[in-house]
C-alpha positions in Angstrom: -0.5 -0.5 0.2 3.0 2.6 1.0 4.7 1.7 -2.5 1.4 2.4 -4.1 1.0 6.1 -2.5 4.7 6.7 -3.3 3.8 5.8 -6.8 0.5 8.1 -7.0 2.5 10.8 -5.2 5.2 10.9 -7.9 2.3 10.4 -10.6 0.7 13.6 -9.4 4.0 14.9 -9.4 5.0 14.1 -12.7 1.6 14.8 -14.0 2.1 18.7 -12.6 5.3 18.8 -14.7 3.7 17.5 -17.8 1.0 20.0 -17.4 3.4 23.1 -17.2 5.7 21.9 -20.2 2.3 21.3 -21.9 1.2 24.9 -21.6 4.7 25.8 -23.2 5.3 22.8 -25.9 3.7 20.0 -27.7 2.2 16.9 -26.2 4.6 14.3 -25.3 4.5 10.9 -24.6 7.4 8.8 -22.3 8.0 5.1 -23.2 10.4 3.1 -21.5 11.8 5.7 -19.7 12.6 8.0 -22.9 10.9 10.9 -23.6 9.3 11.7 -27.1 8.7 15.4 -28.6 8.7 16.9 -31.5 11.5 19.4 -31.1 14.9 17.9 -29.6 18.1 19.4 -29.9 21.1 16.6 -29.6 24.7 17.1 -29.6 25.5 13.7 -29.0 23.5 10.2 -28.0 24.8 7.4 -26.3 23.0 4.1 -25.5 23.3 1.0 -23.1 25.7 -1.1 -25.0 27.1 -3.1 -21.9 27.1 -6.8 -22.7 25.9 -7.6 -19.3 22.3 -6.1 -19.9 22.3 -8.4 -23.2 21.0 -12.0 -23.8 20.8 -14.2 -26.9 23.8 -12.2 -28.6 24.1 -13.4 -31.8 25.8 -12.4 -35.0 23.8 -10.9 -37.8 24.4 -12.4 -41.4 26.2 -10.4 -42.7 25.2 -11.7 -46.3 21.4 -11.4 -45.5 22.3 -7.5 -44.3 24.3 -6.8 -47.6 20.7 -7.8 -49.4 18.4 -5.9 -47.3 20.4 -3.0 -47.6 21.0 -3.4 -51.4 17.1 -3.5 -51.8 16.6 0.0 -50.0 16.2 2.9 -52.2 17.3 6.8 -50.6 14.8 9.2 -51.3 14.3 13.0 -51.6 11.2 14.6 -50.4 9.7 17.5 -49.1 7.5 17.4 -45.6 4.1 18.0 -45.7 2.9 21.6 -44.5 1.4 20.2 -41.6 4.5 18.3 -40.4 6.9 21.2 -40.8 4.3 23.1 -38.4 4.4 20.4 -36.2 8.3 19.8 -36.1 9.2 23.3 -36.2 11.5 22.6 -39.2 12.4 25.2 -41.0 13.3 23.7 -44.3 11.1 21.1 -46.0 13.2 19.2 -48.1 14.7 15.8 -46.7 16.6 12.7 -47.4 16.0 9.2 -46.5 14.1 6.0 -46.6 10.5 5.7 -46.6 9.4 3.0 -43.5 6.9 1.5 -45.7 9.9 0.3 -48.0 12.0 -0.4 -44.9 9.5 -2.4 -43.3 9.4 -5.0 -46.7 14.0 -5.5 -46.2 14.3 -5.1 -42.5 10.6 -5.3 -40.7 12.6 -5.2 -37.3 13.9 -1.3 -38.0 9.9 -0.4 -38.4 7.0 0.3 -35.3 3.7 1.2 -36.0 2.0 3.6 -34.1 -1.8 3.1 -33.6 -2.3 6.7 -34.5 -0.3 9.5 -34.5 -1.3 13.2 -34.5 0.5 16.4 -35.3 -0.2 19.4 -33.4 0.6 23.2 -33.9 2.5 25.4 -31.3 -0.6 26.4 -30.1 -1.7 22.5 -29.5 -4.6 22.7 -32.0 -4.5 19.4 -33.9 -3.4 19.8 -37.5 -3.4 15.7 -38.8 -4.4 12.7 -37.3 -2.5 8.9 -38.8 -3.8 5.5 -38.6 -0.9 3.1 -38.4 1.6 5.4 -38.6 5.0 4.0 -39.7 8.3 5.0 -37.3 11.7 3.9 -38.1 14.7 3.1 -36.1 17.1 4.3 -37.5 19.5 2.8 -35.0 18.8 -0.7 -36.7 19.2 0.2 -40.3 22.7 1.9 -39.5 23.6 -1.3 -38.1 22.2 -3.9 -40.4 24.5 -1.3 -43.2 27.2 -2.0 -41.1 27.2 -5.5 -41.0 26.6 -4.9 -45.1 29.9 -3.1 -44.8 31.5 -5.6 -43.4 30.4 -8.0 -46.3 31.8 -5.7 -48.7 35.0 -5.5 -47.0 35.2 -9.0 -46.6 34.4 -9.5 -50.2 37.3 -6.5 -51.6 39.9 -8.5 -48.8 39.0 -11.9 -51.0 39.4 -10.3 -54.5 42.7 -7.9 -53.6 44.1 -11.6 -52.1 43.1 -12.8 -55.6 44.6 -10.2 -57.4 48.2 -10.7 -55.3 48.3 -14.5 -56.5 47.4 -13.5 -59.6 50.4 -10.9 -60.2 52.8 -13.3 -58.3 
């Protein structure tokens, strides 16, 4: 019972802080101890990576990673006006991947939200989306690293063959 009361008190304090935040910022969602917000300025990023917190550690199949990355198509695109207002981005143009395409080749890099709402700075809802796709760029990056290792192995093999031919 004491634990419940303490957690309730912490929740009320957190709710008050959240309420204050919402008066000056777009809505936020706390997920797994992380804070998601529409505007963030990040100068560096670190992730928990100590092997002691990991289980079922396996090496990626670099040949499979190579094929997955090979199938992706980098796009240039413009964000919609509602997304620009929501994200407070200054430039519409961007270069990147489309989650719907990535999901075909690297399904674990895409997370689907049941719904996503875009708000302006006055908290007015601009747009709503069902089944909104989010891209985990860390998974894509690590898959690219594995694909690069495959390419490096191929290059090393070709260099050895060339050296033998030149002898």
